[in-house]
C-alpha positions in Angstrom: 0.1 0.1 0.0 1.4 3.7 -0.6 2.5 5.1 2.6 3.4 8.9 2.5 3.9 11.7 0.0 6.8 13.7 -0.3 8.0 17.0 -2.0 5.5 19.7 -3.1 5.2 18.6 -6.8 4.7 14.6 -6.3 0.9 14.8 -5.4 -0.2 11.6 -6.9 3.2 9.9 -7.1 3.8 8.1 -3.6 5.8 5.7 -2.6 4.9 2.1 -2.5 5.2 -1.0 -0.4 6.8 -3.6 -2.9 7.9 -6.3 -0.3 5.3 -8.6 -1.7 6.7 -8.2 -4.8 10.4 -8.8 -3.8 9.3 -11.9 -1.5 7.5 -13.5 -4.8 11.3 -13.5 -6.6 11.9 -17.1 -4.5 14.7 -17.7 -7.1 16.7 -14.7 -6.0 16.1 -15.3 -2.2 18.9 -14.8 0.2 19.9 -13.8 3.6 21.0 -10.3 4.5 24.4 -9.8 7.1 21.7 -9.4 9.8 20.2 -12.6 9.1 16.8 -11.4 7.5 15.2 -12.8 4.5 16.5 -10.6 1.4 16.4 -10.4 -2.3 19.5 -10.7 -4.5 19.8 -7.5 -6.4 21.3 -7.6 -9.7 24.4 -5.3 -8.8 27.9 -6.0 -9.9 28.3 -7.8 -6.4 25.0 -9.3 -6.4 24.3 -7.9 -3.0 21.5 -9.4 -0.8 19.2 -6.5 0.1 16.1 -6.7 2.6 12.7 -7.4 1.2 11.7 -3.9 2.0 14.3 -2.6 -0.5 13.0 0.8 -2.0 9.8 0.5 -0.2 7.4 3.0 1.5 9.8 5.9 2.2 12.4 8.0 0.4 15.8 7.5 1.1 19.2 6.6 -0.3 18.4 2.8 -0.2 21.6 2.4 -2.7 24.2 4.0 0.3 23.3 0.8 2.7 23.1 -1.9 0.0 25.1 -1.0 -3.2 28.9 -2.1 -2.6 30.1 0.6 -4.5 28.3 3.1 -2.2 30.8 2.5 0.5 30.3 5.3 3.0 34.0 5.2 3.9 35.0 6.3 0.3 32.7 9.2 0.2 35.4 11.8 0.1 37.0 10.2 -2.7 36.8 12.2 -5.9 35.1 9.2 -7.8 32.6 8.6 -5.3 29.2 7.9 -7.1 27.0 10.9 -6.4 23.7 8.6 -7.0 24.6 7.0 -3.8 23.6 9.8 -1.9 19.9 10.5 -3.7 16.8 9.6 -2.4 14.3 7.6 -4.2 11.4 4.8 -3.7 9.3 2.6 -5.7 6.4 4.2 -7.0 3.1 3.5 -9.2 4.1 4.4 -12.5 0.7 5.0 -14.0 -0.4 7.3 -11.3 3.0 9.3 -11.5 2.6 9.7 -15.2 -0.7 10.5 -15.4 -1.3 12.9 -12.2 2.7 14.7 -11.8 5.5 15.5 -14.2 8.0 13.3 -12.0 10.4 11.1 -14.0 9.9 7.7 -13.7 12.1 4.8 -14.7 11.7 0.9 -14.9 14.2 -0.9 -12.6 17.0 -2.4 -14.5 17.7 -4.7 -11.3 14.2 -6.1 -11.8 13.1 -6.5 -15.5 9.9 -7.6 -17.1 10.9 -11.0 -17.3 11.6 -11.4 -13.4 7.9 -11.2 -13.1 7.5 -8.1 -11.5 6.5 -4.5 -12.2 9.3 -2.2 -10.6 9.2 1.6 -11.3 11.0 4.0 -9.3 11.5 7.9 -9.0 14.1 10.3 -7.7 11.9 13.2 -8.6 8.8 11.9 -6.1 11.7 12.2 -3.3 12.7 15.7 -4.3 15.7 14.6 -5.7 17.4 13.9 -9.2 18.4 10.6 -11.1 20.9 13.0 -13.4 23.7 11.1 -11.4 22.2 7.9 -11.7 21.6 8.0 -15.5 25.1 9.2 -15.8 26.7 6.2 -13.9 24.4 4.0 -16.2 25.6 5.1 -19.4 29.5 5.2 -18.2 28.8 1.3 -17.1 26.2 0.3 -19.6 27.5 -3.3 -20.0 27.8 -3.4 -16.3 31.3 -5.2 -16.2 30.7 -8.2 -18.8 32.9 -11.2 -19.9 33.3 -11.7 -23.5 34.1 -14.6 -25.1 35.7 -14.4 -28.5 36.6 -17.0 -31.4 39.4 -16.5 -33.7 38.6 -17.6 -37.2 42.3 -18.2 -38.3 45.7 -16.5 -38.0 46.7 -13.3 -40.3 50.2 -11.9 -39.2 50.5 -9.1 -38.0 46.8 -9.0 -37.1 46.4 -12.0 -34.9 48.7 -15.1 -34.6 50.1 -17.4 -32.0 53.8 -18.4 -31.2 55.1 -21.9 -31.1 57.1 -23.0 -27.9 60.4 -21.2 -29.3 58.7 -17.9 -29.9 58.5 -18.2 -33.6 55.2 -16.8 -35.0 52.9 -19.9 -36.2 51.8 -19.1 -40.3 48.8 -21.8 -40.3 46.5 -23.0 -37.7 47.6 -26.3 -36.2 46.9 -28.2 -32.6 47.7 -25.0 -31.0 44.9 -23.8 -32.4 42.5 -25.7 -30.0 44.7 -24.9 -27.0 43.4 -21.9 -25.4 46.3 -21.5 -23.2 48.4 -20.5 -25.8 47.8 -16.8 -25.9 46.7 -14.6 -29.2 49.0 -11.6 -30.2 48.4 -9.2 -33.0 46.9 -5.5 -33.8 43.6 -7.0 -33.2 44.2 -8.0 -29.6 46.1 -4.6 -28.8 43.0 -3.1 -30.1 40.7 -5.1 -27.8 42.9 -4.1 -24.9 42.6 -0.4 -25.7 38.6 -0.6 -25.7 38.7 -2.3 -22.5 40.8 0.6 -21.2 38.2 3.0 -22.2 35.7 1.1 -21.2 36.6 1.6 -17.6 35.1 -1.4 -16.2 32.3 -2.1 -18.7 34.3 -4.9 -20.1 36.1 -7.0 -17.6 37.5 -9.6 -19.4 37.4 -10.9 -23.1 39.1 -14.6 -23.5 39.7 -16.2 -27.0 38.6 -19.5 -28.2 38.6 -21.6 -31.4 35.7 -22.1 -33.9 33.7 -25.3 -33.4 34.5 -28.1 -35.7 30.7 -28.4 -36.6 30.5 -25.0 -37.9 33.4 -25.9 -40.0 32.0 -28.9 -41.7 28.7 -26.6 -42.2 31.0 -24.0 -44.0 34.2 -26.0 -45.3 35.0 -23.3 -47.8 35.4 -20.1 -45.3 37.0 -20.4 -41.6 35.2 -16.8 -41.4 31.5 -17.8 -41.9 32.3 -20.8 -40.0 33.1 -18.4 -37.0 29.9 -16.0 -37.6 27.9 -19.5 -37.8 29.1 -20.1 -33.8 27.7 -16.4 -33.0 24.6 -17.2 -34.4 24.2 -20.6 -32.4 25.4 -18.6 -29.5 28.6 -20.6 -28.9 30.3 -17.1 -28.5 30.0 -13.4 -28.2 31.8 -12.3 -30.8 34.5 -13.2 -33.4 37.9 -11.4 -33.8 39.2 -11.1 -37.6 39.5 -9.5 -40.8 35.9 -10.5 -41.8 34.3 -9.2 -45.1 30.5 -8.1 -44.5 28.5 -10.3 -46.7 25.0 -10.8 -47.2 25.4 -14.5 -46.0 27.1 -13.4 -42.7 24.8 -10.4 -42.1 21.8 -12.9 -41.8 23.5 -14.6 -39.0 24.6 -11.7 -37.0 25.7 -7.9 -36.8 28.9 -6.3 -37.4 30.9 -3.6 -35.8 32.0 -0.5 -37.9 34.8 -1.6 -40.0 38.2 -1.1 -38.7 40.0 -1.4 -42.4 38.5 -0.8 -46.0 39.9 -3.0 -49.1 40.2 -0.8 -51.7 39.7 -2.5 -55.0 40.0 -0.8 -58.3 39.9 -1.6 -62.0 43.3 -0.7 -64.1 43.1 -0.6 -67.7 45.6 0.9 -70.2 45.2 4.5 -71.0 42.3 4.7 -73.8 44.0 8.0 -74.9 41.9 10.1 -77.4 42.0 8.6 -81.0 39.3 9.1 -83.4 40.6 7.5 -86.7 38.6 4.7 -88.7 41.1 2.2 -88.4 41.6 2.4 -84.6 37.9 2.6 -84.1 37.5 -0.4 -86.4 40.4 -2.2 -84.2 38.3 -1.5 -81.0 35.2 -3.5 -82.8 37.4 -6.1 -83.8 39.6 -6.2 -80.3 37.3 -9.1 -78.5 39.0 -11.7 -80.7 42.2 -12.2 -82.2 42.8 -12.5 -85.7 43.0 -16.1 -85.9 39.8 -16.5 -84.2 38.0 -14.3 -86.6 39.5 -16.2 -89.6 37.9 -19.5 -87.9 34.5 -17.7 -87.7 34.6 -16.7 -91.3 35.5 -20.2 -92.2 32.8 -21.6 -90.1 30.3 -19.2 -91.5 31.3 -19.9 -95.2 31.4 -23.5 -94.6 27.9 -23.5 -92.9 26.4 -21.6 -95.9 27.9 -24.0 -98.5 26.4 -26.7 -96.7 23.0 -25.2 -96.4 22.9 -24.4 -100.3 24.0 -27.9 -101.0 21.5 -29.7 -99.2 18.8 -27.4 -99.8 18.1 -27.9 -103.5 14.7 -26.1 -103.3 12.0 -26.9 -105.9 12.1 -23.1 -106.7 15.9 -23.4 -107.9 15.1 -26.2 -109.7 12.2 -24.8 -111.6 14.5 -21.9 -112.2 17.2 -23.5 -113.7 15.0 -25.8 -115.9 13.4 -22.6 -117.7 17.0 -21.3 -118.4 18.1 -24.6 -119.7 15.2 -24.7 -122.5 16.1 -21.2 -123.9 20.2 -21.4 -123.6 22.7 -23.8 -124.7 24.6 -26.3 -122.4 27.8 -24.3 -122.0 25.9 -21.1 -121.0 23.4 -23.1 -118.8 26.4 -24.6 -116.8 27.9 -21.0 -116.4 24.3 -19.9 -115.1 23.9 -23.0 -113.0 27.5 -21.8 -111.6 26.2 -18.3 -111.1 23.0 -19.5 -109.3 24.9 -21.3 -106.6 26.9 -18.8 -106.4 24.5 -16.1 -105.5 22.7 -18.7 -103.5 25.9 -19.3 -101.5 26.9 -15.8 -101.1 23.0 -15.2 -99.8 23.6 -17.8 -97.3 26.9 -16.3 -96.1 25.4 -13.1 -95.3 22.4 -14.7 -93.7 24.4 -16.8 -91.4 26.9 -14.0 -90.8 24.1 -11.9 -89.8 22.6 -14.4 -87.4 25.8 -15.0 -85.8 26.8 -11.4 -85.0 23.5 -10.5 -84.2 23.7 -13.0 -81.4 21.4 -15.5 -82.9 18.3 -13.5 -83.8 16.2 -15.5 -86.2 16.1 -14.4 -89.7 13.1 -14.7 -92.0 14.0 -17.6 -94.5 11.6 -16.2 -97.1 14.1 -12.9 -97.4 16.8 -12.5 -99.8 19.5 -10.4 -100.2 
């Protein structure tokens, strides 16, 4: 039940008694230092707070139960200011409807915990700015990251043998996590951890799974990404290309290195002569290949005329034979066949150079 009201602007935003909600979290039950029943908070140390934590009254609850808020360190320059701020659990619906107080869902007791826990600093005439700043600085909460390494690539990432020599190709040592990794990527991760200031407590490196390697035998890197999708590791460290297949499995950081790919061609210069322009048209094939193409077209044309012998051609030759002598008819027949062969040559050539477009068989050149 709500108990008291605090401040001038918190009408309708009262502290609530959330003891029953915390008691229902039996999987997080614990015993406080005083021997009373309590609940484990999702703080870095997993400290045990009493069941009335944050309930009923405004007070700096974290100053008592958050190990970071050690009162003996209050004079230190890096002592978190949120430790001194008063707050309590409130009715979120009433607060946002009836007041302008800022209300936040508890990260200690998220939705999946089974309880709805909302808190407010404004309801206690306090401010949550210092807590929000602290959350932003420690966004990851001191997590441990397990990262796989797909392969070696000196000087980016590699291992050394017992004599201190750099190993070029992965061997049995690849599956031995006691052999440390070295290289530019490892140094980069260390620098990120330094800048994170506690967000990332540790990064351990391991090998990609053999099952993912069997699934993606053509790429060690895709196999490593498969392990991320399977939940075996949190991330993978290496010179990855961002491909569609890999994007379907996981997300990528901002690229650290870009591979610049260019197409190099001879200087085209500025030639407009007929011979130069013609040579550009013929450039795709060599002279011998062009000769072979022409011979094939000519041979094909000869065969098509030889086997065709249409009735129209026979009638034409018969009519001419009645009016002319045998010698003249022979010359005429040669001329007709020559014309048919030439006509067929042009037809086949046009068919070839027009990428196989069908020609009208009744047409004639």
